[in-house]
N, C-alpha and C positions, 0 to 999 in steps of 0.2 A: 292294853288298848292305847294308853297314852304313849307308850314307847313306839308303837306302830305309826302313830300320827307324827311323832318327832322324826322318825326315820324317813317318812315320806317328805316331810318339809326339808330335811337335810339333803335328801336326794334331789329334790327340785332345785334347791340352792346350788348344789354342785353342778347340776345340769346347766343352770343359768350362768354360773361362773365360767363353766367350760365354753358355753356359747359366746359369752363376752370375750373370752380369751381368743377363741377362733376368729371372731369378727375383727379383733384388733390385728391378728396376724394377716387376715385377708386384706384389710386396709393397708397395712404396712407393705405387703407383697405387691398390691396394686400400685402403690406409690413408687416402689422400687422399679417395677416394670415400666411405669410411665416415664420415669426419669431416664432409664436405660434406653427406652424407645426414642426419646428426644435426643439423647446423646448420639444414638446410632444414626438417626435421620440427619443430624447436623454433620456427623462424620461422613456420611454418604454424600451429602451436598458439597462439603468441602473437598472431598476426594474427586467428585465429578467435576467441580469447578477447576481443581488443579489439573486434572487430566485434560480438560478442554483447553485450559490455558497453555499447558505444555504442548498439546497438539498444534494449536495456533502458532505458538512460538517456533516450533520446529518447521512447520510449513512455511512460515514467513521467512525464516532463515534460508530455507532451500530456494524459495522464490527469489529472494534478494540476491543470493549467490548466482543463480542462473541468469538473472537479469543483468547483474554486474558484469558477468563474463561476456554476455552479448554486447553490452555497451563498450566495454574495453576493446573487444575485437573490432567493432565498427569505428571507434575512435582511431585505432591503429591504421585501419584502412585509409581513413581520411588523411591522417598524418603522412602515410606513405605517398599518397597522391601529391600533397603539397610539397613534400621533400623532393620528389622527382621533378616537379615543375621548377622549383627554385634551383635545381641542379643543372638547368639548361638542357634537359633531355628532349625538349619538344620545341618545335618551331611555330606551332599554331594551336589555338583552342581546339580546333577539330581533331588534331592529332592526339591531344590529351584525351578527348572523349573516345576516340577509336581504341586507344590503349586500354582504357579502364571500363568501357561499356560492358564487356563480356564478364567482368568480375562482379557486377552489381548484385546479381541474384545470389551469389555466394554469401553476401552480407545482408541480404533482404532489402537492399536499396532499390527504389523505383527509378530514380534518375539523379543526375548531377546537374548543377547549374554553375556557371561562372559569370559574375557580374562585375562591372566597374564601379567607380565611386559615385556615378550618377544613377546607379540602379538599372543599367542597361546591360543586356547580355543574351545568353543562349543556354538552353538546356541540352543535355546529352541526347534526348530523343527529339530534338528539332523544334522545340517551342521557343519563340522569341520572348524576351522579358524586357519591359520598358518601365522606367520610373518606379522601380520597386520601392514600396513604402517603407520608410525607416531604415534605408540602406546605410545611412551614416552611423547608425548605432553599431553596426558590425565592424566598422573600421576603428572603433575605439578599444577593441579587445583583440589581444594577440593569441589567446589560447583557443582551443577547440571548445565550442559551445553546443549544447543540445537544448533545443527550444521546447516549450510546452506544446501540447497538441493544438493544432490550428487548422482551419480550412485550407485545402490545397488551392493554389492560384491557377492551376491548369486543369484540375479534375473536379467536376461538380460532385457535391455530396460526399466528399472524401476528406477525412482528417489525416494530417501528417505531422510528424516530428522532423525537425531539420537540424542537421549538424552543420556548423559553419566554421570556417577558418580563413583568415586573411593571408595573402602572399603577394609577392612581387613577380610580375611576368613582363619581360621586355621593357623594364623600367617603369611599369605602371602598377599601382596598387590595385589589387582585385580581391574578391572573396569567392571562396568555393562553398557551394551548398550541396549537401548530400541528403536527399529526402527519403524518408522511410514511412510506410503506412503505420498509423497508430495502432491499427488492428494487430500488427505483428507483435507489439508489446502486450496488447490485451490478451493474446493467446498465452503468453507466459504468465501474466498476472491473473488470468481467469481461473483461479483455483477455488471452487465453490465449497462452502461449508454450510452446515445447518440447513439442509434441504434447499440449497440454492440461495439462501438469504445472505451468505457471506461473500466477501470479495476483497479487492485490494485497491488502495490508492497509492500512487507514486507521487511524492511531494519533494520539493527542494528544501533547503535548510531553513527557509523562511516560512514554510508551511503552505506554499502555493502549489496547487494540484497540477502536476504535469500530465499524468495519465490516470484515468478513472475506469476501472474494469466494469463498474456498474453501468457506465454510459449515461449518468444523470447530470454530470457537470459538463456543460458545453461552452461556458464563457471562459475568457482568458483571465489569468491572474486571480483566480478564486482561492481564498484562504480556506484550508480544510477546517480550521478551528471555527471560523465564522460560519461555515457551511453546517457544521455539526450543531452549533448553537441555534441557528435559524431553522434548520430542517427538522430538528427534534424539539424546538420551542423550549430550550433549556434556560431556566431562570433561577433555579435553586443555587444558592451561594456555594454549597459544597461541590455540586457538579461543575460549576464555573471554575472553582479552584482546581479541580482535578484536570480540567481542560488546559488551564494555564500551566499546571505542573507538567502535563504531557508536552506542551509547547516548548517549555524550557528544557526538558529532557532531550527532546529531538534536536533542538538547536545546539545543545552541548554534547550530543551523541552519548547520552547516558542511558543505560539499560537498567531497569528495575526488576528485581527478582521477587517472587512471592514465596 
């Protein structure tokens, strides 16, 4: 009788010991699964971020290459016009316009304009220009310049970018303007990502926005860095430092890899 009682007690003890052992294994297994799940989720997040970053980088490079090719082609066209003028191939402004008017569409230009140092002149489609504001600024630069997006002086509700180049014609200093609709560049830059939430800004080396494919920046000489801080109400020191790093990287033409 006594032996039977001891056997039962020992059996219950063994069962309890086995239960405790199983419970420990379950806790251990659960902990391992939890850790692996966290690692897996973190890995997926990092992989997703890296894929998105790589896709954006590749798309940006393709867009930049295409836009650069377009701008180079347009600059060469402007240079060709100026070179032909300075080679004494024409006797009048009208003759210049007649020669190149038919080529404008090939380079997506809407019109040419030739102005003197007083800001007076004519466009290739017959619009007179008088007292063009800031004309003196163009005669201080000898290279071809591309302006930021600005309202057209001859077409209402239209924004344009303007190539400019000074030259000498019949002993007089003049400037050639070649106008292109900003929408033409937007068509190149309008590569949407993230369900239409993504877009492109074209800025100069100082961070001033030249073209905005979102169409939200309409003022002249807007700094992209200031716009980001104000538009997103950024005040955190770390975010401000990241923006400053981006500013310096762009200015120094530095590319960071992740």
